[in-house]
N, C-alpha and C positions, 0 to 999 in steps of 0.2 A: 304226539298226532298227527301235527301239522306235517311232520319227517316223513310218515309215514305215507300220510294222502302224498304228498310231495312224490314219492317217490313211485307210489304205485300209479298214479298220473305218467310219471316221465316214463316207466316201464312202456303203457300201452300206448302211449305214444310214439314209440320206440316200436315195438311190435307189428304197428300198423304203418310206420312210415317208411320201414326198410323190407318191403314185401321180396318177394323173390323175383319178380319184375326189373324193378330199380338196382337189383344187386348186381344183374348178370347182362351184361351188352352183349350184343354181337356184329359182324358185319359182312356182307357177303362180295364175296371176289369171284367177277365172271374168269371161265376157264374152257377156253376153246382152245382147236388145230385145224389146220386143213391140211387133206390127203391131197399130195401133189403127184402128178403123172410120173409113172415109172422114166426115167432116165434111160434112152437104150441110143444107140451108136453101132452102126455099119457102115463095112469098108462099099469103096463103090466101086472098085478094081482091082488087079493085082500089079505092082511096078515091075514087070518087066523087062531087064536089061536087053533080053535077047544075047546076039554074040557079041561077042567084045575082044578085041587085041588085047594081050598083053599094054602096060606102059601107056596104052591111048583110055583118057579117063571118059566114064558118059556122065556128062551133065544136066540137068533141067527134065526129068522123067518126072511125070505129074501123076497123081490121082486126086483121090480125095475122101473124105468121112461124111457120114451125115446123123446129125444128132438131132434127136427128139425127147422133149419132155415138156412141160409148162410153160406154156409163155410166158415172154418175158422174164425171167428168171435166170438168177445170173450163177454160173457156171465157170468151174476150174477146169483146165482142161490140161494133161500132163504124158509126153511120148516120153518112148523105154531110149535106154542107150543115155550115154557121158554128154551132159551140155558142154560144149565148149564158150568159157566165159570170151565176151569182146565177140561175139557173133551171134547168128539166129541158128547155128546146127547143133544137133545134134549128131555125135556118130556111134558106132558098134560095128563089130568085125561078120561077115557074111562066111560061114565054112564049108566047104566041100566035103566030100567023101572020105576025103582021107586027113581031113584035119588041118586042112591048108587054111589061111584064112584074108581076108581082102575087107578092106573099108568100104563103109558103107555110110553114107552124110546123107541129111536130109534136115527139111525143114518144114515145118507146118503154120498156116496162117489163116485168119479169118479177115472178113471183107473189112474187118472195122479197125484189124490191127496183127502189125507181124507180130509173130512168136509169143502168144499169150501168157506160153508157161513158165518164161524165163524168173520172174517174179509172181509165179500163182497170180496173175493179175486177172482178176473176174472177167469174164466176156458174158454179155446178154443174150439168150436166146429171143429169138423173131417173136412176132406177135401171136404166129400159130405156131410156137416152141418148136421151131426148125431150126437147125444152126447148118452151115457145109463148111469143115474145113480143110484148105487145099493144103497138099504135099508135094512139097519138088525136092525127088532126090539125088541123088547123082551114086558112082561108084570111081575109085583110085586104084585101078589094079598098077600093082608094080612092074620093071619092064621085063621079070623073071619069074611075071605071075604063074603058079601053077597050072597047069590043065586041068579042067571038071565045073560040076554043077557047082555053083556057092550060092546059099539058100541062107535066110534069117527071117526074124518076123518083128515086121514094126508093128508095136502095142500103143494104142492112143487110150488114153483114161477118160472120166470125164467124171465129176461130179458134181451134185449142189454145192454153192458156197454157202 
């Protein structure tokens, strides 16, 4: 009888001491995110070399791009063409209507550093979210460069880091 009474008391204590709120535990985790301003980039002018003579390089033609995004955000800038190791230059060929090519060389800079894309180094947009990227370019026509209008596209890309 003592055993039965002890067993009944133990079962009652067990039932009342392990209520649902003591078995289940919960915790809250904050979830949040901020929608940033979209990045925009625009060219501030063409790079027009004008009339050029064969064999005479044209250097230091300048233009720029403007970037707008979230203030003080870090961005990565990339240019098209092949990067010349050991320099700040990128290059690709301009092509005329007959398929002849002429080397086009450029580099870009921001006021904080030269050639930020060499190693995907992020740059920081201004407090107002703006950044000007300067372009300095040149062409290297060979001495027997064929006549024609040579064209190409310098493409600058930007993304948030």
